[in-house]
C-alpha positions as CSV (number, residue, x, y, z in Angstrom):
1,M,134.6,199.3,201.0
2,S,136.7,197.3,198.5
3,D,135.2,195.6,195.5
4,V,136.3,192.0,195.6
5,T,135.3,189.8,192.7
6,V,134.7,186.2,193.6
7,V,135.5,183.8,190.7
8,T,133.8,180.5,190.8
9,P,135.7,177.3,190.0
10,E,133.7,176.9,186.7
11,E,134.7,180.4,185.6
12,Q,138.3,179.8,186.5
13,L,138.5,176.5,184.7
14,Q,136.7,177.9,181.7
15,G,139.1,180.9,181.5
16,L,142.1,178.6,181.7
17,I,140.9,176.5,178.8
18,Q,139.9,179.5,176.8
19,Y,143.4,181.0,177.3
20,I,145.3,177.7,176.3
21,A,143.1,177.0,173.3
22,G,143.2,180.6,172.1
23,E,147.0,180.3,172.1
24,L,146.9,177.1,170.1
25,V,144.5,177.9,167.3
26,D,144.7,180.5,164.6
27,S,141.3,182.1,165.1
28,P,139.2,182.6,168.2
29,D,136.3,181.4,166.0
30,D,137.9,177.9,165.8
31,F,136.8,176.8,169.3
32,E,134.2,177.2,172.0
33,V,134.5,176.4,175.8
34,T,131.6,175.6,178.1
35,S,131.6,174.5,181.7
36,E,129.0,173.0,183.9
37,R,128.9,172.3,187.6
38,R,127.4,169.0,188.8
39,G,127.4,168.8,192.6
40,G,131.1,168.7,193.7
41,S,132.5,168.4,190.2
42,V,133.0,170.7,187.2
43,H,132.8,169.4,183.6
44,V,134.5,171.6,181.0
45,T,133.9,170.9,177.3
46,L,136.2,172.3,174.5
47,K,134.6,172.2,171.0
48,V,137.2,172.6,168.3
49,K,136.7,172.9,164.5
50,E,138.1,169.9,162.6
51,E,140.9,171.9,160.9
52,A,142.2,173.0,164.3
53,M,141.9,169.7,166.1
54,G,145.5,168.6,165.4
55,R,146.9,171.6,167.1
56,V,144.8,171.2,170.2
57,I,145.4,167.4,170.5
58,G,149.1,167.5,169.8
59,R,151.4,164.7,168.9
60,Q,150.3,161.5,170.5
61,G,147.8,163.5,172.5
62,R,150.5,165.3,174.6
63,I,148.8,168.7,174.6
64,A,145.4,167.3,175.4
65,K,146.9,165.3,178.2
66,A,148.6,168.4,179.6
67,M,145.4,170.4,179.4
68,R,143.5,167.7,181.3
69,T,146.2,167.6,183.9
70,L,146.0,171.4,184.4
71,V,142.2,171.2,184.7
72,M,142.5,168.5,187.4
73,I,145.1,170.4,189.4
74,T,143.2,173.7,189.2
75,G,140.0,171.8,190.2
76,S,141.7,170.2,193.2
77,R,143.0,173.6,194.3
78,N,139.3,174.7,194.4
79,N,138.1,171.6,196.1
80,V,136.2,170.3,193.1
81,R,136.7,167.3,190.8
82,A,137.3,168.6,187.3
83,S,137.3,167.0,183.9
84,L,137.9,168.1,180.3
85,D,136.3,166.8,177.1
86,I,137.6,167.8,173.7
87,E,135.1,167.4,170.9
88,G,135.6,167.9,167.2
């Protein structure tokens, strides 16, 4: 019998944001990612320290917008509505 690991949409979205944020900030202690499922939607929250906020947001919010787009696309592939909040 094979061991198949089923990854929930919340885990997948949380892992995606952890990977992206981890590549943007200097230290893994600079951010925290949480996710919560509410019915047919998943809400992901990225809490970032103030000194790393500029790297996560990007110029004119381009990186934040791209991250939100990736979250929405990944959510739609898993048949859930997904959103991302970035907090400082």
